[in-house]
C-alpha positions in Angstrom: -14.8 28.5 -17.7 -14.8 25.1 -19.3 -15.6 22.2 -17.1 -15.1 18.4 -17.4 -18.7 18.0 -18.6 -17.9 20.3 -21.5 -15.1 18.1 -22.7 -15.4 14.9 -24.7 -14.1 12.9 -21.7 -14.6 9.1 -21.6 -18.1 8.2 -20.4 -16.7 5.8 -17.7 -14.7 8.7 -16.2 -17.6 11.1 -15.9 -18.5 12.0 -12.3 -15.4 10.5 -10.8 -13.0 12.2 -8.4 -9.2 11.9 -8.4 -7.7 9.5 -5.9 -6.1 11.1 -2.9 -6.2 11.6 0.8 -6.9 15.1 2.3 -3.6 17.1 2.6 -4.5 19.4 5.5 -2.2 21.6 7.6 -2.8 20.1 11.0 -0.3 19.3 13.8 -0.5 15.5 13.5 -1.0 13.9 10.1 -1.6 10.1 10.3 -3.7 9.5 7.2 -1.4 8.4 4.4 0.8 5.7 5.9 4.0 7.8 5.4 7.1 7.1 7.5 6.9 9.9 10.2 10.7 9.7 10.8 12.7 12.2 8.6 15.6 10.9 6.5 18.8 10.8 8.7 21.2 13.7 8.0 24.0 11.3 6.9 21.7 9.6 4.4 20.4 13.0 3.2 23.9 14.1 2.5 24.7 10.9 0.6 21.6 11.4 -1.5 22.5 15.0 -2.1 26.0 14.0 -3.4 24.5 11.3 -5.6 22.1 13.9 -7.1 24.9 16.4 -7.6 26.9 13.9 -9.5 24.1 13.6 -12.1 23.5 17.3 -12.7 26.1 18.0 -15.4 24.7 15.1 -17.5 21.0 16.1 -17.3 21.2 17.0 -21.0 21.3 13.2 -21.6 18.5 10.7 -21.2 18.8 8.4 -18.2 19.5 4.7 -18.3 16.2 3.6 -19.9 16.3 0.2 -18.2 17.7 1.4 -14.8 20.0 -1.6 -14.8 22.2 -0.5 -11.8 19.1 0.4 -9.7 17.4 -2.9 -10.5 20.6 -4.8 -9.5 20.6 -3.0 -6.2 17.0 -3.8 -5.6 17.6 -7.5 -6.4 20.4 -7.5 -3.9 18.2 -6.0 -1.2 15.4 -8.5 -1.8 17.6 -11.6 -1.9 15.8 -14.8 -2.6 18.3 -15.4 -5.4 16.8 -12.7 -7.5 18.8 -11.1 -10.3 18.5 -7.9 -12.3 16.5 -9.7 -15.0 13.8 -10.5 -12.4 13.3 -7.0 -11.0 11.6 -3.9 -12.6 11.3 -0.4 -11.2 9.0 2.6 -11.8 7.6 5.7 -10.3 6.0 4.1 -7.3 4.3 0.7 -7.0 1.2 2.3 -8.6 3.0 2.7 -11.9 4.3 -0.8 -11.6 0.8 -2.1 -11.2 -0.5 0.1 -14.0 2.1 -1.3 -16.3 1.1 -4.9 -15.3 -2.5 -4.1 -16.2 -1.4 -2.6 -19.5 0.5 -5.7 -20.3 -1.9 -8.4 -18.9 -5.3 -6.6 -18.6 -6.9 -4.1 -21.0 -10.1 -4.2 -23.0 -11.9 -7.5 -22.9 -10.0 -8.6 -19.9 -10.7 -8.4 -16.1 -8.9 -7.9 -12.8 -10.2 -9.1 -9.5 -9.4 -7.9 -5.9 -10.8 -8.9 -2.5 -12.4 -5.9 -0.9 -11.9 -3.9 1.2 -8.4 -3.5 -0.2 -6.2 -0.9 -1.8 -8.6 1.6 -3.5 -6.2 2.4 -6.3 -6.5 -1.1 -7.9 -10.0 -0.5 -9.4 -8.9 2.9 -10.6 -5.8 1.5 -12.3 -8.1 -1.1 -13.9 -10.5 1.7 -15.1 -7.6 3.7 -16.5 -6.3 0.7 -18.5 -9.7 -0.4 -19.8 -9.7 -3.5 -17.6 -13.0 -4.7 -16.2 -12.8 -4.6 -12.3 -14.3 -7.5 -10.3 -14.8 -6.6 -6.6 -14.5 -10.0 -4.8 -15.6 -10.4 -1.2 -13.9 -10.9 2.1 -15.5 -12.3 5.2 -17.5 -10.1 7.6 -14.4 -9.8 9.8 -12.3 -8.9 6.7 -10.8 -12.4 6.7 -9.9 -14.3 3.5 -9.6 -18.0 3.4 -8.1 -20.1 0.7 -11.4 -21.8 -0.1 -13.3 -18.4 -0.3 -10.6 -17.0 -2.5 -10.5 -20.0 -4.9 -14.3 -20.1 -5.2 -14.4 -16.5 -6.4 -11.5 -16.9 -8.8 -13.2 -20.0 -10.3 -16.4 -18.0 -10.6 -15.0 -15.0 -12.4 -11.9 -16.4 -14.1 -10.0 -13.1 -14.0 -7.0 -12.3 -16.1 -5.3 -10.6 -13.2 -5.8 -11.2 -9.4 -4.7 -8.7 -6.9 -3.8 -9.9 -3.4 -2.6 -7.4 -0.7 -0.3 -8.8 2.0 -0.4 -6.9 4.4 -3.8 -5.8 3.2 -4.6 -2.1 3.0 -6.8 -0.9 4.8 -7.2 -3.9 7.2 -3.5 -4.3 7.9 -3.1 -8.1 8.2 -0.8 -10.3 6.1 -2.3 -13.2 4.1 -1.8 -16.8 5.1 0.7 -18.2 2.5 -1.8 -20.9 1.8 -4.2 -18.3 0.3 -1.5 -17.1 -2.2 -0.6 -20.7 -3.2 -4.3 -21.7 -3.6 -5.0 -18.6 -5.8 -1.9 -19.3 -7.9 -3.2 -22.8 -8.5 -6.7 -21.6 -9.4 -6.1 -18.4 -11.4 -6.0 -18.6 -15.2 -3.9 -15.5 -15.5 -1.5 -13.3 -13.5 -1.4 -13.1 -9.7 -0.1 -9.8 -8.3 0.8 -9.7 -4.5 1.1 -6.2 -3.3 3.6 -6.2 -0.5 3.9 -2.4 0.1 4.1 -2.9 3.8 6.1 -6.1 4.0 9.0 -4.7 6.1 6.6 -4.0 9.0 5.2 -7.6 9.2 5.2 -9.5 12.5 7.9 -12.1 13.0 7.2 -15.4 11.1 5.3 -13.7 8.3 6.2 -15.3 5.0 6.7 -13.1 1.9 5.4 -14.2 -1.4 8.9 -13.8 -2.7 9.6 -17.3 -1.3 6.9 -18.6 -3.7 8.3 -17.0 -6.9 10.5 -20.0 -8.1 8.5 -22.1 -10.5 5.6 -19.7 -10.7 6.0 -17.5 -13.8 2.5 -15.9 -13.4 3.3 -14.6 -9.9 4.4 -11.0 -9.4 5.4 -9.4 -6.1 5.3 -5.6 -5.9 7.1 -3.5 -3.3 7.7 0.2 -2.6 10.4 2.4 -1.0 7.8 4.9 0.1 6.9 3.3 3.5 9.7 1.5 5.4 12.5 3.4 3.6 10.8 6.8 4.2 11.2 7.6 0.5 7.7 8.6 -0.3 8.9 11.8 -2.0 11.3 9.9 -4.1 8.6 7.9 -5.8 10.2 4.5 -6.3 8.3 1.2 -6.6 9.4 -2.1 -8.0 8.4 -5.7 -8.7 10.0 -9.1 -8.6 8.9 -11.8 -11.0 9.9 -14.2 -13.7 12.2 -12.4 -16.3 9.4 -12.9 -18.9 7.2 -10.6 -16.8 9.8 -8.0 -16.8 10.1 -8.3 -20.6 6.3 -7.9 -20.9 6.1 -4.7 -18.9 9.0 -3.2 -20.9 6.6 -3.4 -23.9 4.3 -0.8 -22.3 6.6 1.3 -20.2 7.1 4.9 -21.3 10.6 5.6 -22.5 12.9 7.0 -19.9 10.2 6.7 -17.2 12.7 6.9 -14.3 14.7 10.1 -14.3 18.5 10.0 -13.7 17.8 11.9 -10.4 15.3 9.3 -9.2 17.6 6.5 -10.0 20.6 8.1 -8.3 18.6 9.0 -5.1 17.1 5.5 -4.9 20.5 3.9 -5.2 21.9 6.1 -2.5 19.0 5.3 -0.2 19.5 1.5 -0.9 23.2 1.9 -0.1 22.2 3.3 3.3 19.3 0.9 3.9 20.4 -0.1 7.4 20.0 3.5 8.6 16.7 4.1 6.8 15.2 0.8 7.9 16.3 1.5 11.5 13.0 3.3 12.0 10.9 0.1 11.2 11.2 -1.3 14.8 10.2 2.1 16.3 7.2 2.3 14.0 6.2 -1.3 14.8 6.4 -0.5 18.5 4.0 2.4 18.0 1.7 0.3 15.9 1.5 -2.4 18.6 1.0 0.3 21.2 -2.0 1.7 19.3 -3.5 -1.7 18.9 -3.2 -2.5 22.6 -4.4 0.9 23.7 -7.5 1.0 21.5 -8.4 -2.5 22.6 -7.9 -1.5 26.2 -10.5 1.2 25.5 -13.0 -1.4 24.3 -12.7 -0.8 20.6 -12.5 -3.5 18.0 -9.2 -3.4 16.1 -7.8 -5.5 13.2 -4.5 -7.2 13.8 -1.8 -5.3 11.8 1.3 -6.3 10.0 1.6 -2.9 8.5 2.5 0.6 9.7 -1.2 1.5 10.3 -4.1 0.3 12.3 -7.8 -0.1 11.3 -10.2 0.4 14.2 -13.9 0.5 14.7 -15.5 3.7 16.0 -19.2 2.7 15.4 -21.9 4.5 13.6 -21.0 7.2 11.1 -17.2 7.1 10.9 -17.1 10.6 9.3 -18.3 12.0 12.7 -15.4 10.5 14.5 -13.1 11.6 11.7 -14.2 15.2 12.1 -13.9 15.0 15.9 -10.3 13.8 15.6 -9.6 16.6 13.2 -11.0 19.1 15.6 -8.3 18.0 18.0 -5.6 18.5 15.4 -5.2 14.8 14.4 -5.8 13.8 10.8 -6.6 10.1 10.3 -8.1 8.3 7.3 -11.7 7.7 6.5 -11.4 4.9 3.9 -15.1 4.7 3.3 -15.6 1.6 5.5 -18.8 2.2 7.5 -17.9 2.5 11.2 -14.1 2.2 10.8 -11.1 4.6 10.6 -7.5 4.0 9.8 -4.5 5.6 11.6 -0.9 5.5 10.6 1.7 4.5 13.3 4.1 7.4 13.7 6.3 8.8 16.4 5.6 8.4 20.2 4.5 12.0 20.4 2.1 11.5 17.5 0.7 8.4 19.2 0.2 10.4 22.3 -1.8 13.0 20.4 -3.9 10.4 18.6 -4.8 8.6 21.9 -5.6 11.9 23.6 -7.9 12.9 20.7 -9.5 9.4 20.8 -10.1 9.7 24.5 -11.7 13.1 24.0 -14.0 11.7 21.3 -14.9 8.7 23.5 -15.7 11.0 26.4 -18.0 13.3 24.5 -21.4 13.1 26.3 -23.4 12.9 23.1 -21.1 10.4 21.3 -23.4 7.5 21.8 -26.5 9.3 20.5 -24.5 10.6 17.5 -22.9 7.4 16.5 -24.5 4.4 18.1 -23.2 2.6 21.1 -19.7 1.2 20.9 -19.5 0.7 24.6 -20.4 -3.0 24.5 -16.7 -4.1 24.8 -16.8 -6.1 21.5 -14.2 -8.8 21.1 -11.0 -7.8 19.3 -10.6 -8.8 15.7 -7.9 -11.4 15.4 -6.5 -13.4 12.5 -8.0 -11.2 9.9 -6.6 -10.6 6.4 
C-alpha cells in the first residue's frame, strides 16, 4: 500500500498529522466546544422546510455571493454593518484561510500570540505563509505593550488575535486590539468565535471597525447557535476586504442547502441563542467548583474552561476518560480544557475530577497540585 512518504508531498507537510480532536464514543464529550443543547424542535422543523424548498433547484448553482445570507448576518451583528461588509464561508476556518490567501502567502508572515487557536499556524502552512509564534505572559496574559513590542519586532503581514482566546478562554482588553492596530503594518484579524458567551461589559472588536480598513472580525455559528454541523463562519470588515477575499474564494463555495439552513437558523436566533445563558451558568459553575477544589483556573469568557491539573496532563486526561468523560488535552503542559455543557454533563465532569483528585497515587504520578495555588484572574 502506498504511504505519504511514497508520494511527492510538499516537504513542509511531511511528518505532520491532520488537525482534529479525538472523536470517541463515551458518555460525556466535552472536548470540542460544541453546544451541548440540541436544536429546538420548532427550529429544526423550520430548517427542514427551508432545505426542502431548495431541493427541486439543486440542478442549479447556488447564489455565488450568498447575498441574502450576508444581509441576514449583517442584521444580526448590527453596528451599522451592511451586506457589503460581511462575508461568509464554510466555517470561520475557511474565512481565515481565505484571508491568508489574500493577504498572506509566500514571502509573507502571520503572527499569533500563543497559546492560541492551533489551526492558525496550520492555515498559515497551507497557504505558504510563514508563521511567527509570538508569546504571552507566564499566566497567559497579553498586555498592549507586550503585543506591540512583538509586532514591531516581526512586522507581520497578518496578526491574529483571539478574543475570547482559545484555549485560555479570556477576552482581550480592547486596548490591546487598538494598540496592535496602530502598530501592525498589515491586516489584524480578531477571532471572536466565542463572543456570544463573553461576560457582561466585554467589548467586541466590531465596535472598532469604523475607520480601520485593515481590521477583520471573524465569527462562527458553530458555538452559540449550536450550528456546528451546518458549517457556517463569517467575517465583518471594510467592503474592500470582502472584495479581496472574493478574489480567492472557490466558486459556489457555499451550497444552496447551507445558505438556506443558516438563514433559517438566523431567523430563529432568539430560540437558538436561548441556550447561551444556560451554558454560561455551567461555565461559571465549573470555574467556581474547580477553584473550590484548589485548582488554578483561567477566567473564561467562552463556553469552555482551562484548568491546571499539574504534572503530565495526559495522565489526567486518561483518568477522566476512564470515567467516561472526554476533555481536551491541548498540549499545554499541566493543563486541560473542558467544554461547558448541560448540568448533567457538569455533574459527570466534576465527579470524574473528584475521582482523579482522590486517587492515592495521584501526587506521585503527577506532582503535587495540593498547594492551593491562587486562581488565575485577568488573563487573556
